N, CA, C, O and CB atoms as a CASP TS submission, in Angstrom:
PFRMAT TS
TARGET T0000
AUTHOR 0000-0000-0000
METHOD Language model
MODEL 1
PARENT N/A
ATOM      1  N   MET     1       0.955  -1.444  -0.263  1.00  0.00           N
ATOM      2  CA  MET     1      -0.164   0.329  -0.112  1.00  0.00           C
ATOM      3  C   MET     1       0.630   0.998  -0.382  1.00  0.00           C
ATOM      4  O   MET     1       1.381   0.790   0.571  1.00  0.00           O
ATOM      5  CB  MET     1      -0.890   1.079   1.376  1.00  0.00           C
ATOM      6  N   PRO     2       1.258   1.908  -1.141  1.00  0.00           N
ATOM      7  CA  PRO     2       1.898   2.993  -0.968  1.00  0.00           C
ATOM      8  C   PRO     2       1.611   4.346  -0.438  1.00  0.00           C
ATOM      9  O   PRO     2       0.422   4.637  -0.572  1.00  0.00           O
ATOM     10  CB  PRO     2       2.219   3.105  -1.843  1.00  0.00           C
ATOM     11  N   ASN     3       2.272   5.183   0.075  1.00  0.00           N
ATOM     12  CA  ASN     3       2.165   5.954   1.178  1.00  0.00           C
ATOM     13  C   ASN     3       1.073   6.084   2.137  1.00  0.00           C
ATOM     14  O   ASN     3       0.172   6.912   1.999  1.00  0.00           O
ATOM     15  CB  ASN     3       2.347   6.964   0.803  1.00  0.00           C
ATOM     16  N   LEU     4       1.159   5.231   3.147  1.00  0.00           N
ATOM     17  CA  LEU     4       0.656   4.368   3.876  1.00  0.00           C
ATOM     18  C   LEU     4       1.569   3.736   5.181  1.00  0.00           C
ATOM     19  O   LEU     4       1.652   2.579   5.593  1.00  0.00           O
ATOM     20  CB  LEU     4       0.264   3.450   2.940  1.00  0.00           C
ATOM     21  N   GLY     5       2.196   4.961   5.635  1.00  0.00           N
ATOM     22  CA  GLY     5       3.145   4.947   6.807  1.00  0.00           C
ATOM     23  C   GLY     5       4.783   3.792   5.792  1.00  0.00           C
ATOM     24  O   GLY     5       4.909   3.686   4.572  1.00  0.00           O
ATOM     25  N   ASP     6       5.604   3.235   6.756  1.00  0.00           N
ATOM     26  CA  ASP     6       6.678   3.331   5.790  1.00  0.00           C
ATOM     27  C   ASP     6       6.701   1.381   5.188  1.00  0.00           C
ATOM     28  O   ASP     6       7.536   0.865   4.445  1.00  0.00           O
ATOM     29  CB  ASP     6       8.408   4.076   6.788  1.00  0.00           C
ATOM     30  N   ARG     7       5.477   0.710   5.850  1.00  0.00           N
ATOM     31  CA  ARG     7       5.553  -0.532   4.690  1.00  0.00           C
ATOM     32  C   ARG     7       3.630  -0.587   5.689  1.00  0.00           C
ATOM     33  O   ARG     7       3.193  -0.663   6.838  1.00  0.00           O
ATOM     34  CB  ARG     7       7.396  -2.463   4.884  1.00  0.00           C
ATOM     35  N   ALA     8       3.146  -0.490   4.337  1.00  0.00           N
ATOM     36  CA  ALA     8       1.254  -1.481   4.983  1.00  0.00           C
ATOM     37  C   ALA     8       1.317  -2.447   3.872  1.00  0.00           C
ATOM     38  O   ALA     8       1.793  -2.315   2.744  1.00  0.00           O
ATOM     39  CB  ALA     8      -0.861  -0.320   4.850  1.00  0.00           C
ATOM     40  N   TYR     9       0.490  -3.860   4.670  1.00  0.00           N
ATOM     41  CA  TYR     9       0.280  -4.881   3.894  1.00  0.00           C
ATOM     42  C   TYR     9      -1.534  -5.109   4.175  1.00  0.00           C
ATOM     43  O   TYR     9      -2.014  -5.210   5.304  1.00  0.00           O
ATOM     44  CB  TYR     9       1.411  -6.193   4.352  1.00  0.00           C
ATOM     45  N   LEU    10      -2.307  -5.156   2.950  1.00  0.00           N
ATOM     46  CA  LEU    10      -3.344  -5.534   2.573  1.00  0.00           C
ATOM     47  C   LEU    10      -3.606  -6.874   2.535  1.00  0.00           C
ATOM     48  O   LEU    10      -3.191  -7.416   1.510  1.00  0.00           O
ATOM     49  CB  LEU    10      -3.507  -5.058   1.627  1.00  0.00           C
ATOM     50  N   LEU    11      -4.254  -7.704   3.454  1.00  0.00           N
ATOM     51  CA  LEU    11      -4.171  -9.032   2.991  1.00  0.00           C
ATOM     52  C   LEU    11      -5.473  -9.879   3.512  1.00  0.00           C
ATOM     53  O   LEU    11      -5.744 -10.353   4.615  1.00  0.00           O
ATOM     54  CB  LEU    11      -2.787  -9.655   3.495  1.00  0.00           C
ATOM     55  N   VAL    12      -6.162  -9.872   2.266  1.00  0.00           N
ATOM     56  CA  VAL    12      -7.707 -10.863   1.994  1.00  0.00           C
ATOM     57  C   VAL    12      -7.316 -12.639   2.328  1.00  0.00           C
ATOM     58  O   VAL    12      -6.646 -13.446   1.683  1.00  0.00           O
ATOM     59  CB  VAL    12      -8.323 -10.703  -0.167  1.00  0.00           C
ATOM     60  N   GLU    13      -8.097 -12.766   3.662  1.00  0.00           N
ATOM     61  CA  GLU    13      -7.795 -14.231   4.304  1.00  0.00           C
ATOM     62  C   GLU    13      -8.979 -14.824   3.773  1.00  0.00           C
ATOM     63  O   GLU    13     -10.052 -14.289   4.053  1.00  0.00           O
ATOM     64  CB  GLU    13      -7.657 -14.393   6.072  1.00  0.00           C
ATOM     65  N   ASP    14      -8.961 -15.946   2.980  1.00  0.00           N
ATOM     66  CA  ASP    14     -11.191 -16.511   3.040  1.00  0.00           C
ATOM     67  C   ASP    14     -11.471 -17.244   4.237  1.00  0.00           C
ATOM     68  O   ASP    14     -11.051 -18.211   4.872  1.00  0.00           O
ATOM     69  CB  ASP    14     -11.939 -17.982   1.566  1.00  0.00           C
ATOM     70  N   GLY    15     -12.488 -16.241   4.275  1.00  0.00           N
ATOM     71  CA  GLY    15     -13.599 -17.091   5.217  1.00  0.00           C
ATOM     72  C   GLY    15     -12.996 -16.221   6.871  1.00  0.00           C
ATOM     73  O   GLY    15     -13.349 -16.525   8.010  1.00  0.00           O
ATOM     74  N   GLU    16     -11.931 -15.011   6.423  1.00  0.00           N
ATOM     75  CA  GLU    16     -11.747 -14.592   7.807  1.00  0.00           C
ATOM     76  C   GLU    16     -11.392 -13.190   7.777  1.00  0.00           C
ATOM     77  O   GLU    16     -10.645 -12.554   8.521  1.00  0.00           O
ATOM     78  CB  GLU    16     -10.698 -15.401   8.546  1.00  0.00           C
ATOM     79  N   GLY    17     -12.230 -12.750   6.540  1.00  0.00           N
ATOM     80  CA  GLY    17     -11.982 -11.506   6.868  1.00  0.00           C
ATOM     81  C   GLY    17     -10.680 -10.861   6.018  1.00  0.00           C
ATOM     82  O   GLY    17      -9.873 -11.552   5.396  1.00  0.00           O
ATOM     83  N   THR    18     -10.644  -9.494   6.111  1.00  0.00           N
ATOM     84  CA  THR    18      -9.336  -8.695   5.617  1.00  0.00           C
ATOM     85  C   THR    18      -8.711  -7.585   6.317  1.00  0.00           C
ATOM     86  O   THR    18      -9.305  -6.618   6.795  1.00  0.00           O
ATOM     87  CB  THR    18      -9.575  -8.128   4.403  1.00  0.00           C
ATOM     88  N   ARG    19      -6.599  -7.961   6.349  1.00  0.00           N
ATOM     89  CA  ARG    19      -6.921  -7.828   7.761  1.00  0.00           C
ATOM     90  C   ARG    19      -5.694  -6.271   6.742  1.00  0.00           C
ATOM     91  O   ARG    19      -5.366  -6.524   5.583  1.00  0.00           O
ATOM     92  CB  ARG    19      -6.407  -9.412   9.501  1.00  0.00           C
ATOM     93  N   LEU    20      -5.403  -5.427   7.133  1.00  0.00           N
ATOM     94  CA  LEU    20      -4.544  -3.939   7.080  1.00  0.00           C
ATOM     95  C   LEU    20      -3.436  -4.209   7.746  1.00  0.00           C
ATOM     96  O   LEU    20      -3.884  -5.043   8.532  1.00  0.00           O
ATOM     97  CB  LEU    20      -5.223  -2.580   7.787  1.00  0.00           C
ATOM     98  N   SER    21      -2.302  -4.110   8.007  1.00  0.00           N
ATOM     99  CA  SER    21      -1.807  -3.830   9.039  1.00  0.00           C
ATOM    100  C   SER    21      -0.577  -3.010   8.325  1.00  0.00           C
ATOM    101  O   SER    21      -0.507  -3.076   7.098  1.00  0.00           O
ATOM    102  CB  SER    21      -1.581  -5.059   9.975  1.00  0.00           C
ATOM    103  N   VAL    22       0.798  -1.920   9.345  1.00  0.00           N
ATOM    104  CA  VAL    22       0.785  -0.578   9.045  1.00  0.00           C
ATOM    105  C   VAL    22       1.791  -0.527   9.932  1.00  0.00           C
ATOM    106  O   VAL    22       1.610  -0.450  11.148  1.00  0.00           O
ATOM    107  CB  VAL    22      -0.469   0.325   9.183  1.00  0.00           C
ATOM    108  N   LEU    23       2.932  -0.568   9.360  1.00  0.00           N
ATOM    109  CA  LEU    23       4.395  -0.135  10.322  1.00  0.00           C
ATOM    110  C   LEU    23       5.104   0.919   9.536  1.00  0.00           C
ATOM    111  O   LEU    23       5.625   1.043   8.428  1.00  0.00           O
ATOM    112  CB  LEU    23       5.633  -1.526  10.576  1.00  0.00           C
ATOM    113  N   ASP    24       4.881   1.642  10.650  1.00  0.00           N
ATOM    114  CA  ASP    24       5.062   3.256  10.921  1.00  0.00           C
ATOM    115  C   ASP    24       6.311   3.303  12.045  1.00  0.00           C
ATOM    116  O   ASP    24       6.181   2.758  13.141  1.00  0.00           O
ATOM    117  CB  ASP    24       3.440   4.067  11.637  1.00  0.00           C
ATOM    118  N   GLY    25       7.498   3.993  11.666  1.00  0.00           N
ATOM    119  CA  GLY    25       8.462   3.952  12.921  1.00  0.00           C
ATOM    120  C   GLY    25       8.417   2.705  13.513  1.00  0.00           C
ATOM    121  O   GLY    25       8.103   1.693  12.887  1.00  0.00           O
ATOM    122  N   ALA    26       8.716   2.720  14.706  1.00  0.00           N
ATOM    123  CA  ALA    26       8.466   1.413  15.549  1.00  0.00           C
ATOM    124  C   ALA    26       6.770   0.856  16.305  1.00  0.00           C
ATOM    125  O   ALA    26       6.561   0.173  17.308  1.00  0.00           O
ATOM    126  CB  ALA    26       9.544   1.695  16.830  1.00  0.00           C
ATOM    127  N   VAL    27       5.851   1.456  15.378  1.00  0.00           N
ATOM    128  CA  VAL    27       4.068   1.099  15.719  1.00  0.00           C
ATOM    129  C   VAL    27       3.877   0.287  14.887  1.00  0.00           C
ATOM    130  O   VAL    27       3.929   0.811  13.774  1.00  0.00           O
ATOM    131  CB  VAL    27       2.825   2.236  15.559  1.00  0.00           C
ATOM    132  N   VAL    28       3.647  -0.899  14.850  1.00  0.00           N
ATOM    133  CA  VAL    28       2.633  -1.831  14.163  1.00  0.00           C
ATOM    134  C   VAL    28       0.939  -1.097  14.695  1.00  0.00           C
ATOM    135  O   VAL    28       0.569  -0.548  15.733  1.00  0.00           O
ATOM    136  CB  VAL    28       2.968  -3.750  14.837  1.00  0.00           C
ATOM    137  N   LEU    29       0.386  -1.371  13.653  1.00  0.00           N
ATOM    138  CA  LEU    29      -1.488  -1.092  13.448  1.00  0.00           C
ATOM    139  C   LEU    29      -1.434  -1.671  12.677  1.00  0.00           C
ATOM    140  O   LEU    29      -0.607  -1.956  11.812  1.00  0.00           O
ATOM    141  CB  LEU    29      -2.387   0.228  13.125  1.00  0.00           C
ATOM    142  N   THR    30      -2.937  -2.062  13.090  1.00  0.00           N
ATOM    143  CA  THR    30      -3.264  -3.150  12.264  1.00  0.00           C
ATOM    144  C   THR    30      -5.014  -2.995  12.249  1.00  0.00           C
ATOM    145  O   THR    30      -5.577  -2.340  13.125  1.00  0.00           O
ATOM    146  CB  THR    30      -2.587  -4.691  12.942  1.00  0.00           C
ATOM    147  N   LEU    31      -5.705  -3.619  11.248  1.00  0.00           N
ATOM    148  CA  LEU    31      -7.275  -2.940  11.165  1.00  0.00           C
ATOM    149  C   LEU    31      -7.516  -4.350  10.963  1.00  0.00           C
ATOM    150  O   LEU    31      -6.810  -4.680  10.011  1.00  0.00           O
ATOM    151  CB  LEU    31      -7.889  -1.620   9.841  1.00  0.00           C
ATOM    152  N   THR    32      -8.407  -5.711  11.551  1.00  0.00           N
ATOM    153  CA  THR    32      -9.120  -5.888  10.302  1.00  0.00           C
ATOM    154  C   THR    32     -10.748  -6.010  10.692  1.00  0.00           C
ATOM    155  O   THR    32     -11.316  -5.664  11.729  1.00  0.00           O
ATOM    156  CB  THR    32      -8.516  -7.269   9.499  1.00  0.00           C
ATOM    157  N   VAL    33     -11.307  -6.652   9.437  1.00  0.00           N
ATOM    158  CA  VAL    33     -12.917  -6.495   9.431  1.00  0.00           C
ATOM    159  C   VAL    33     -13.168  -7.571   8.460  1.00  0.00           C
ATOM    160  O   VAL    33     -12.743  -7.714   7.314  1.00  0.00           O
ATOM    161  CB  VAL    33     -13.604  -4.915   8.919  1.00  0.00           C
ATOM    162  N   SER    34     -14.151  -8.480   9.354  1.00  0.00           N
ATOM    163  CA  SER    34     -14.737  -9.523   8.851  1.00  0.00           C
ATOM    164  C   SER    34     -16.222  -9.878   8.685  1.00  0.00           C
ATOM    165  O   SER    34     -16.888  -9.744   9.712  1.00  0.00           O
ATOM    166  CB  SER    34     -14.263 -10.301   9.436  1.00  0.00           C
ATOM    167  N   ALA    35     -16.841 -10.287   7.636  1.00  0.00           N
ATOM    168  CA  ALA    35     -18.213  -9.404   7.736  1.00  0.00           C
ATOM    169  C   ALA    35     -19.194 -11.043   7.568  1.00  0.00           C
ATOM    170  O   ALA    35     -18.766 -11.941   6.843  1.00  0.00           O
ATOM    171  CB  ALA    35     -18.471  -7.825   6.068  1.00  0.00           C
ATOM    172  N   ALA    36     -20.308 -11.161   8.239  1.00  0.00           N
ATOM    173  CA  ALA    36     -21.437 -12.107   8.774  1.00  0.00           C
ATOM    174  C   ALA    36     -22.759 -12.333   8.530  1.00  0.00           C
ATOM    175  O   ALA    36     -23.434 -11.379   8.916  1.00  0.00           O
ATOM    176  CB  ALA    36     -21.569 -11.949   9.790  1.00  0.00           C
ATOM    177  N   MET    37     -23.411 -13.226   8.036  1.00  0.00           N
ATOM    178  CA  MET    37     -24.428 -12.886   7.293  1.00  0.00           C
ATOM    179  C   MET    37     -25.317 -13.675   8.717  1.00  0.00           C
ATOM    180  O   MET    37     -24.791 -14.521   9.439  1.00  0.00           O
ATOM    181  CB  MET    37     -24.465 -13.496   5.459  1.00  0.00           C
ATOM    182  N   ASN    38     -26.544 -13.232   8.858  1.00  0.00           N
ATOM    183  CA  ASN    38     -27.308 -14.098   9.591  1.00  0.00           C
ATOM    184  C   ASN    38     -28.502 -14.305   8.988  1.00  0.00           C
ATOM    185  O   ASN    38     -29.299 -13.397   8.753  1.00  0.00           O
ATOM    186  CB  ASN    38     -27.491 -13.699  10.845  1.00  0.00           C
ATOM    187  N   ARG    39     -28.691 -15.563   8.694  1.00  0.00           N
ATOM    188  CA  ARG    39     -30.269 -16.071   8.288  1.00  0.00           C
ATOM    189  C   ARG    39     -31.555 -15.708   8.916  1.00  0.00           C
ATOM    190  O   ARG    39     -32.177 -16.663   9.381  1.00  0.00           O
ATOM    191  CB  ARG    39     -30.369 -17.438   8.432  1.00  0.00           C
ATOM    192  N   ALA    40     -31.837 -15.093   8.977  1.00  0.00           N
ATOM    193  CA  ALA    40     -33.673 -15.030   9.167  1.00  0.00           C
ATOM    194  C   ALA    40     -34.296 -16.344   9.044  1.00  0.00           C
ATOM    195  O   ALA    40     -34.510 -16.913   7.974  1.00  0.00           O
ATOM    196  CB  ALA    40     -34.519 -14.084   7.912  1.00  0.00           C
ATOM    197  N   GLU    41     -34.579 -16.799  10.232  1.00  0.00           N
ATOM    198  CA  GLU    41     -35.378 -17.693   9.986  1.00  0.00           C
ATOM    199  C   GLU    41     -36.867 -17.185   9.106  1.00  0.00           C
ATOM    200  O   GLU    41     -37.525 -16.144   9.085  1.00  0.00           O
ATOM    201  CB  GLU    41     -35.558 -18.278  11.335  1.00  0.00           C
ATOM    202  N   SER    42     -36.992 -18.785   8.291  1.00  0.00           N
ATOM    203  CA  SER    42     -38.501 -19.127   7.456  1.00  0.00           C
ATOM    204  C   SER    42     -40.023 -18.553   8.069  1.00  0.00           C
ATOM    205  O   SER    42     -39.929 -18.027   9.178  1.00  0.00           O
ATOM    206  CB  SER    42     -38.693 -20.911   7.457  1.00  0.00           C
ATOM    207  N   ALA    43     -41.076 -18.587   7.612  1.00  0.00           N
ATOM    208  CA  ALA    43     -42.157 -19.240   8.171  1.00  0.00           C
ATOM    209  C   ALA    43     -41.967 -20.421   7.977  1.00  0.00           C
ATOM    210  O   ALA    43     -41.405 -20.836   8.990  1.00  0.00           O
ATOM    211  CB  ALA    43     -43.334 -18.912   7.778  1.00  0.00           C
ATOM    212  N   SER    44     -42.111 -21.284   7.220  1.00  0.00           N
ATOM    213  CA  SER    44     -41.474 -22.617   7.157  1.00  0.00           C
ATOM    214  C   SER    44     -40.082 -23.157   7.412  1.00  0.00           C
ATOM    215  O   SER    44     -38.973 -22.691   7.673  1.00  0.00           O
ATOM    216  CB  SER    44     -41.647 -22.936   6.102  1.00  0.00           C
ATOM    217  N   ASP    45     -40.745 -24.591   7.182  1.00  0.00           N
ATOM    218  CA  ASP    45     -39.206 -25.481   7.412  1.00  0.00           C
ATOM    219  C   ASP    45     -38.210 -25.758   5.938  1.00  0.00           C
ATOM    220  O   ASP    45     -37.179 -26.423   5.842  1.00  0.00           O
ATOM    221  CB  ASP    45     -39.672 -27.292   8.072  1.00  0.00           C
ATOM    222  N   GLU    46     -38.785 -25.156   5.117  1.00  0.00           N
ATOM    223  CA  GLU    46     -38.219 -25.142   4.398  1.00  0.00           C
ATOM    224  C   GLU    46     -36.361 -24.595   4.226  1.00  0.00           C
ATOM    225  O   GLU    46     -36.342 -23.366   4.297  1.00  0.00           O
ATOM    226  CB  GLU    46     -39.130 -24.708   3.917  1.00  0.00           C
ATOM    227  N   GLU    47     -35.333 -25.007   4.089  1.00  0.00           N
ATOM    228  CA  GLU    47     -34.020 -24.458   3.717  1.00  0.00           C
ATOM    229  C   GLU    47     -34.072 -23.992   1.620  1.00  0.00           C
ATOM    230  O   GLU    47     -34.081 -24.726   0.632  1.00  0.00           O
ATOM    231  CB  GLU    47     -32.677 -26.015   4.266  1.00  0.00           C
ATOM    232  N   PRO    48     -34.095 -22.431   1.780  1.00  0.00           N
ATOM    233  CA  PRO    48     -34.259 -22.241   0.131  1.00  0.00           C
ATOM    234  C   PRO    48     -32.571 -22.761  -0.376  1.00  0.00           C
ATOM    235  O   PRO    48     -31.535 -22.807   0.288  1.00  0.00           O
ATOM    236  CB  PRO    48     -34.709 -20.180  -0.395  1.00  0.00           C
ATOM    237  N   ASP    49     -32.833 -23.095  -1.772  1.00  0.00           N
ATOM    238  CA  ASP    49     -31.971 -24.123  -2.731  1.00  0.00           C
ATOM    239  C   ASP    49     -30.708 -22.822  -2.537  1.00  0.00           C
ATOM    240  O   ASP    49     -29.607 -23.372  -2.509  1.00  0.00           O
ATOM    241  CB  ASP    49     -32.775 -24.607  -4.791  1.00  0.00           C
ATOM    242  N   GLU    50     -30.622 -21.760  -2.443  1.00  0.00           N
ATOM    243  CA  GLU    50     -29.578 -20.793  -2.646  1.00  0.00           C
ATOM    244  C   GLU    50     -29.945 -19.430  -1.694  1.00  0.00           C
ATOM    245  O   GLU    50     -30.869 -18.627  -1.568  1.00  0.00           O
ATOM    246  CB  GLU    50     -29.483 -20.445  -4.313  1.00  0.00           C
ATOM    247  N   TRP    51     -28.322 -19.766  -0.986  1.00  0.00           N
ATOM    248  CA  TRP    51     -28.605 -18.684  -0.195  1.00  0.00           C
ATOM    249  C   TRP    51     -28.080 -17.656  -0.710  1.00  0.00           C
ATOM    250  O   TRP    51     -28.032 -17.716  -1.938  1.00  0.00           O
ATOM    251  CB  TRP    51     -28.250 -18.781   1.032  1.00  0.00           C
ATOM    252  N   PRO    52     -27.414 -16.167   0.023  1.00  0.00           N
ATOM    253  CA  PRO    52     -26.866 -15.263  -0.733  1.00  0.00           C
ATOM    254  C   PRO    52     -25.404 -15.137  -0.340  1.00  0.00           C
ATOM    255  O   PRO    52     -24.720 -15.605   0.570  1.00  0.00           O
ATOM    256  CB  PRO    52     -27.608 -14.047  -0.645  1.00  0.00           C
ATOM    257  N   ASP    53     -25.181 -14.319  -1.382  1.00  0.00           N
ATOM    258  CA  ASP    53     -23.566 -13.948  -0.887  1.00  0.00           C
ATOM    259  C   ASP    53     -23.175 -13.261  -0.097  1.00  0.00           C
ATOM    260  O   ASP    53     -24.090 -12.517   0.255  1.00  0.00           O
ATOM    261  CB  ASP    53     -22.834 -13.478  -1.594  1.00  0.00           C
ATOM    262  N   GLY    54     -21.974 -12.998   0.602  1.00  0.00           N
ATOM    263  CA  GLY    54     -21.930 -11.703   1.374  1.00  0.00           C
ATOM    264  C   GLY    54     -21.231 -11.083   0.740  1.00  0.00           C
ATOM    265  O   GLY    54     -20.749 -11.417  -0.343  1.00  0.00           O
ATOM    266  N   PRO    55     -21.011  -9.730   1.522  1.00  0.00           N
ATOM    267  CA  PRO    55     -19.876  -8.366   1.048  1.00  0.00           C
ATOM    268  C   PRO    55     -18.966  -9.147   0.347  1.00  0.00           C
ATOM    269  O   PRO    55     -18.963 -10.346   0.627  1.00  0.00           O
ATOM    270  CB  PRO    55     -18.951  -7.380   2.398  1.00  0.00           C
ATOM    271  N   ALA    56     -18.096  -8.695  -0.607  1.00  0.00           N
ATOM    272  CA  ALA    56     -17.333  -9.127  -1.150  1.00  0.00           C
ATOM    273  C   ALA    56     -16.141  -7.724  -0.502  1.00  0.00           C
ATOM    274  O   ALA    56     -16.143  -6.494  -0.537  1.00  0.00           O
ATOM    275  CB  ALA    56     -17.825  -9.465  -2.732  1.00  0.00           C
ATOM    276  N   PRO    57     -14.980  -9.108   0.203  1.00  0.00           N
ATOM    277  CA  PRO    57     -13.756  -7.861   0.754  1.00  0.00           C
ATOM    278  C   PRO    57     -13.485  -6.682   0.226  1.00  0.00           C
ATOM    279  O   PRO    57     -13.448  -5.758   1.038  1.00  0.00           O
ATOM    280  CB  PRO    57     -12.443  -8.255   0.708  1.00  0.00           C
ATOM    281  N   GLU    58     -13.276  -6.412  -0.932  1.00  0.00           N
ATOM    282  CA  GLU    58     -12.896  -5.242  -1.915  1.00  0.00           C
ATOM    283  C   GLU    58     -13.984  -4.696  -1.153  1.00  0.00           C
ATOM    284  O   GLU    58     -13.443  -4.116  -0.211  1.00  0.00           O
ATOM    285  CB  GLU    58     -12.925  -5.326  -3.747  1.00  0.00           C
ATOM    286  N   SER    59     -15.235  -4.571  -1.058  1.00  0.00           N
ATOM    287  CA  SER    59     -15.584  -3.179  -0.745  1.00  0.00           C
ATOM    288  C   SER    59     -15.300  -2.811   0.009  1.00  0.00           C
ATOM    289  O   SER    59     -15.519  -1.601  -0.033  1.00  0.00           O
ATOM    290  CB  SER    59     -16.480  -2.792  -0.671  1.00  0.00           C
ATOM    291  N   PHE    60     -14.678  -3.214   1.224  1.00  0.00           N
ATOM    292  CA  PHE    60     -14.635  -2.566   2.494  1.00  0.00           C
ATOM    293  C   PHE    60     -12.966  -2.250   2.282  1.00  0.00           C
ATOM    294  O   PHE    60     -12.465  -2.326   3.404  1.00  0.00           O
ATOM    295  CB  PHE    60     -15.198  -3.608   3.952  1.00  0.00           C
ATOM    296  N   HIS    61     -11.753  -1.873   1.110  1.00  0.00           N
ATOM    297  CA  HIS    61     -10.363  -1.540   1.392  1.00  0.00           C
ATOM    298  C   HIS    61     -10.814   0.163   1.383  1.00  0.00           C
ATOM    299  O   HIS    61     -10.644   0.990   2.279  1.00  0.00           O
ATOM    300  CB  HIS    61      -9.047  -2.205   0.088  1.00  0.00           C
ATOM    301  N   ALA    62     -11.201   0.270   0.553  1.00  0.00           N
ATOM    302  CA  ALA    62     -11.222   2.205   0.350  1.00  0.00           C
ATOM    303  C   ALA    62     -11.526   2.171   2.009  1.00  0.00           C
ATOM    304  O   ALA    62     -10.431   1.926   2.514  1.00  0.00           O
ATOM    305  CB  ALA    62     -12.936   3.265  -1.005  1.00  0.00           C
ATOM    306  N   ASP    63     -11.972   2.233   2.483  1.00  0.00           N
ATOM    307  CA  ASP    63     -12.762   2.802   3.834  1.00  0.00           C
ATOM    308  C   ASP    63     -11.470   1.863   4.253  1.00  0.00           C
ATOM    309  O   ASP    63     -10.837   2.153   3.237  1.00  0.00           O
ATOM    310  CB  ASP    63     -14.786   2.423   4.372  1.00  0.00           C
ATOM    311  N   MET    64     -10.662   1.045   4.890  1.00  0.00           N
ATOM    312  CA  MET    64     -10.376   0.586   5.675  1.00  0.00           C
ATOM    313  C   MET    64      -8.561   1.379   5.435  1.00  0.00           C
ATOM    314  O   MET    64      -7.826   1.272   6.417  1.00  0.00           O
ATOM    315  CB  MET    64     -10.895  -0.975   5.634  1.00  0.00           C
ATOM    316  N   ILE    65      -8.212   1.813   4.680  1.00  0.00           N
ATOM    317  CA  ILE    65      -6.720   2.563   4.267  1.00  0.00           C
ATOM    318  C   ILE    65      -7.749   3.643   4.601  1.00  0.00           C
ATOM    319  O   ILE    65      -7.469   3.734   5.796  1.00  0.00           O
ATOM    320  CB  ILE    65      -5.723   2.449   2.462  1.00  0.00           C
ATOM    321  N   SER    66      -8.911   4.686   4.392  1.00  0.00           N
ATOM    322  CA  SER    66      -9.403   5.870   4.918  1.00  0.00           C
ATOM    323  C   SER    66      -8.941   5.983   6.520  1.00  0.00           C
ATOM    324  O   SER    66      -8.099   6.645   7.127  1.00  0.00           O
ATOM    325  CB  SER    66     -11.003   5.880   4.701  1.00  0.00           C
ATOM    326  N   ASP    67      -9.711   5.213   6.796  1.00  0.00           N
ATOM    327  CA  ASP    67      -9.863   4.555   8.909  1.00  0.00           C
ATOM    328  C   ASP    67      -8.476   4.843   9.019  1.00  0.00           C
ATOM    329  O   ASP    67      -8.289   5.837   9.720  1.00  0.00           O
ATOM    330  CB  ASP    67     -10.302   2.307   9.542  1.00  0.00           C
ATOM    331  N   MET    68      -7.601   4.406   8.644  1.00  0.00           N
ATOM    332  CA  MET    68      -6.479   3.774   8.882  1.00  0.00           C
ATOM    333  C   MET    68      -5.816   5.331   9.186  1.00  0.00           C
ATOM    334  O   MET    68      -5.409   5.765  10.263  1.00  0.00           O
ATOM    335  CB  MET    68      -5.871   2.679   7.591  1.00  0.00           C
ATOM    336  N   ARG    69      -5.851   5.933   8.005  1.00  0.00           N
ATOM    337  CA  ARG    69      -5.081   7.217   8.093  1.00  0.00           C
ATOM    338  C   ARG    69      -5.296   7.961   9.130  1.00  0.00           C
ATOM    339  O   ARG    69      -4.472   8.370   9.947  1.00  0.00           O
ATOM    340  CB  ARG    69      -5.265   8.020   7.088  1.00  0.00           C
ATOM    341  N   ASP    70      -6.511   8.146   9.084  1.00  0.00           N
ATOM    342  CA  ASP    70      -7.414   9.084  10.332  1.00  0.00           C
ATOM    343  C   ASP    70      -6.973   8.307  11.467  1.00  0.00           C
ATOM    344  O   ASP    70      -6.556   8.962  12.422  1.00  0.00           O
ATOM    345  CB  ASP    70      -9.351   9.121  10.260  1.00  0.00           C
ATOM    346  N   VAL    71      -6.975   7.207  11.552  1.00  0.00           N
ATOM    347  CA  VAL    71      -6.280   6.488  13.421  1.00  0.00           C
ATOM    348  C   VAL    71      -4.217   7.178  13.571  1.00  0.00           C
ATOM    349  O   VAL    71      -3.510   7.494  14.528  1.00  0.00           O
ATOM    350  CB  VAL    71      -6.187   3.522  13.258  1.00  0.00           C
ATOM    351  N   MET    72      -4.007   7.118  12.132  1.00  0.00           N
ATOM    352  CA  MET    72      -2.112   7.312  12.672  1.00  0.00           C
ATOM    353  C   MET    72      -2.527   8.904  12.800  1.00  0.00           C
ATOM    354  O   MET    72      -1.778   9.576  13.509  1.00  0.00           O
ATOM    355  CB  MET    72      -0.323   6.833  11.104  1.00  0.00           C
ATOM    356  N   GLU    73      -3.469   9.467  12.282  1.00  0.00           N
ATOM    357  CA  GLU    73      -3.409  10.894  12.236  1.00  0.00           C
ATOM    358  C   GLU    73      -3.518  11.539  13.572  1.00  0.00           C
ATOM    359  O   GLU    73      -2.932  12.435  14.182  1.00  0.00           O
ATOM    360  CB  GLU    73      -4.445  11.400  11.375  1.00  0.00           C
ATOM    361  N   LYS    74      -4.382  10.823  13.752  1.00  0.00           N
ATOM    362  CA  LYS    74      -5.163  11.052  15.591  1.00  0.00           C
ATOM    363  C   LYS    74      -3.883  10.597  16.327  1.00  0.00           C
ATOM    364  O   LYS    74      -3.464  11.570  16.955  1.00  0.00           O
ATOM    365  CB  LYS    74      -6.884   9.722  16.202  1.00  0.00           C
ATOM    366  N   LEU    75      -3.086   9.516  16.510  1.00  0.00           N
ATOM    367  CA  LEU    75      -1.950   9.440  17.409  1.00  0.00           C
ATOM    368  C   LEU    75      -0.933   9.442  16.800  1.00  0.00           C
ATOM    369  O   LEU    75      -0.143   8.498  16.814  1.00  0.00           O
ATOM    370  CB  LEU    75      -1.881   8.461  18.203  1.00  0.00           C
ATOM    371  N   LYS    76      -0.738  10.752  16.010  1.00  0.00           N
ATOM    372  CA  LYS    76       0.429  11.638  16.115  1.00  0.00           C
ATOM    373  C   LYS    76       0.364  12.923  16.396  1.00  0.00           C
ATOM    374  O   LYS    76       1.370  13.563  16.700  1.00  0.00           O
ATOM    375  CB  LYS    76       1.060  11.642  15.116  1.00  0.00           C
ATOM    376  N   THR    77      -1.298  13.646  16.296  1.00  0.00           N
ATOM    377  CA  THR    77      -1.459  14.146  17.295  1.00  0.00           C
ATOM    378  C   THR    77      -2.231  14.559  18.444  1.00  0.00           C
ATOM    379  O   THR    77      -3.039  15.438  18.742  1.00  0.00           O
ATOM    380  CB  THR    77      -1.227  14.547  17.054  1.00  0.00           C
ATOM    381  N   ALA    78      -1.611  13.496  19.006  1.00  0.00           N
ATOM    382  CA  ALA    78      -2.612  13.393  20.334  1.00  0.00           C
ATOM    383  C   ALA    78      -0.916  13.388  21.953  1.00  0.00           C
ATOM    384  O   ALA    78      -1.203  13.320  23.148  1.00  0.00           O
ATOM    385  CB  ALA    78      -4.005  11.078  20.108  1.00  0.00           C
TER
END
């Protein structure tokens, strides 16, 4: 991830979520996002043929980077 600390890595882990780790000087900051879907019980006892897919991990990447920049800035000015 360019322009984010000294080093930054964005890792998508299958079934586990997405992790953004940033090395900035002697500090390592990690932000992890995972999504889970709760399936509402239906009125009937029948299971649907197909469940909807959960959100794509990529849909969180821009927000994770932006949030990490905000956290880093606040820590530097605290």
